[in-house]
N, C-alpha and C positions, 0 to 999 in steps of 0.2 A: 785269566787259572784256571787251569783244572782242579775245582774242589773232591777228589779223588783222593790226587794223590798228597793233599794239605790235613785229608785227613790219615793217611798210612804214615805220614810224618810227624806228629803229633803227636807222638806215641816215647818219643826223647827227647817232652818236655817234663818237667817239672813241675808238682803241685801247687809247691810255693810261692804267695804269693811272689810284685816287684814291688812289696811297701818296704824289703829289709836291702832292696840290690844293689850292689856298687852301683857306679859312675858308667863302668865298661861294663857291652861284654864277651862272651870271655868264649873265643876259637875252639873250637875241640878238629874233631877229626877230617878230609878230603866228607865230602859233601856229593854229590852227579851235582854237575851241569842241567843249567832249565834248558830241555829243546829250541827253545826262539833263544835263549839268551846266544849258543851255541850263531842259531840261523845270524843275527844278529850281529854277529864282531867277527865271522866272515865276511861279511859285507862292510865295518867297520872294525879292522884289525885294530888298530890303535887304543879303542876306547875301553881295550881289552889284556892291551901287553901291559905286561907288570915292572919297571922300570924302579928298582931296587937303588937306585939314588939317591928320592925321593921319601921325605918321611914319610912311613906311615900315622904319625900320626902331628896334629898342628898345635902352638900356638894360642889358648881363645884370648882374643883379644874383645875393646867395645868394636874396632873398627871390624874386623873378622863376623862379631853378630850380627852388627849392621845389616851391611853385606848379603850375611846369612838369610837371614832378615828379609830383608830386600829381594832377590832372586828367588824366594818362596815366593812373596807374594806375589810378584810380579808371574810371575808362569803362571802361578796355583789362575791371575783372576785369565789368564791369559787360552786359553784352551780351550773351548767345551768339551768335556768328557762325554764319551763314546767308547764302549763296548770292542775289544777287538772282533768280536761277531760279528755284532752290525754295521763297522767299519769296512770291514777288512774281507769276509767274510769268511773268517779262522778262528779258533782257537787262541791262540798267545801268535801277537804277531811285537815282536820288540823293536822300537824304529823312531825317528826326531817323526813329535813332530811337526812337522811339516808344513803342512792342510789347518793346522789352526787343530784340531781336534788329536785325544790319543784318550790313551785311557795309562791307569796307573803306574807304570815302566816306564808311559812314554813321559810323563809327565821329568819324571825323576831325573833319565838320559838326557832331558832338556834342563834341567838345573846344575848337571854334573857340568854336562861342557862351557854356561855360563859360569859355571864356577872356576872352571876352572879355563877359562877363557879373560878370569877377572885377575886369576896369578898361582890361586893351588893350586898344589900338586894334585897330582886326582886317583896316586892311592892314598890317600886319605881320602876316598871320598870314595864306599861301599857300597853298592848297591843293594839290599834286602829284600829277605821277603819273609814271609811276617803271617801268622794269625791273626785277622782284626777282630771286630769286636760280635762279627756274627760268630765267627770260627770259617770267613771269607779267604780265597788268597788273595793276599793284597801283597803290595810293589811301595819301598820307601826307602828315602838315602839313607845312612848312613857318618857322618862326619864327625870322624876323628881324632876331634880336641887333648890334651893335657891335663881338661877338668871333669873331661867324658864324653858318651860316647850322645852325640846328637843327632836328630830325626828331624827330617827334612822332607814334608808330605803333602798329596795336597788332599787331602780331608779337613787341613786342620792349617792353617796360615802362622800360629803360632808354631817356633823352634823351639820342641821338647828334648829333653834328657829321654834318652829309653824309656826308664822305669813309669814315666809319665806318661805313654803311651796308652796302658791299657792289652796290646798287642802282645799276641806270644811268637816271637823272631821265630825262625826256624835253623836258614839260613845267609850264611851271605859270600857276598865276589871275595875270595881271596885276595892276599895283601903282598905275598912268596913268590904267588904263582897264579898262573891262568890256571880259572877257575874256579870252582866255589867249595868253605870248609859250613862247615855244620854251627850250631851258636847254639850252646851249651847251661844247666848248672854248676854251677862252684862243683867243684866236686865231692866239697864237704853235706854240699847239699844245701847253702846254706842264701847264700843266692847267688845271681849271677853278678862274674867283677872281668876284670881283666887277665888273659893264660898270661905267664909271664915273660916276659921279653918282646910284651904288643909296648 
């Protein structure tokens, strides 16, 4: 993903740490869609269509926890990491890793596909972009549960609460319409929380 884009977007983030953060990320205003995501949606429209009949949040259970962990670990260990530049000779390309290789968003797309096949609602599984511990653009999968937003990531086999990842959250797919929304600090400036109605 383009490093320059992440630097431009970083100004929206608060200097407040995540230690006191709430269990949910706060949905803010509409954000521009990533060109590579738009191309992926053109090729796979069912992956990007929002079904408002589906729940935006799912109940956390022991079986859900086991499913998330199993899918996260199995996908993480089944793919060979490779950049889009090395793989396809382009800066950014979102695709299913059908040849066994991919970068961060490809891992997360496959995880979402497997979770949907296991019966989870796609609307509760949101592709999310962050700045990682090195300030680099990175994609993770957010699973919205009634106990908080959980993160599936190809950098760890652990399914973590978003506030335990040490990432700066930029934006994610909207759960209301096809597109993206910024993730921003609570209006009071104290933490990142769920917006009302989420």
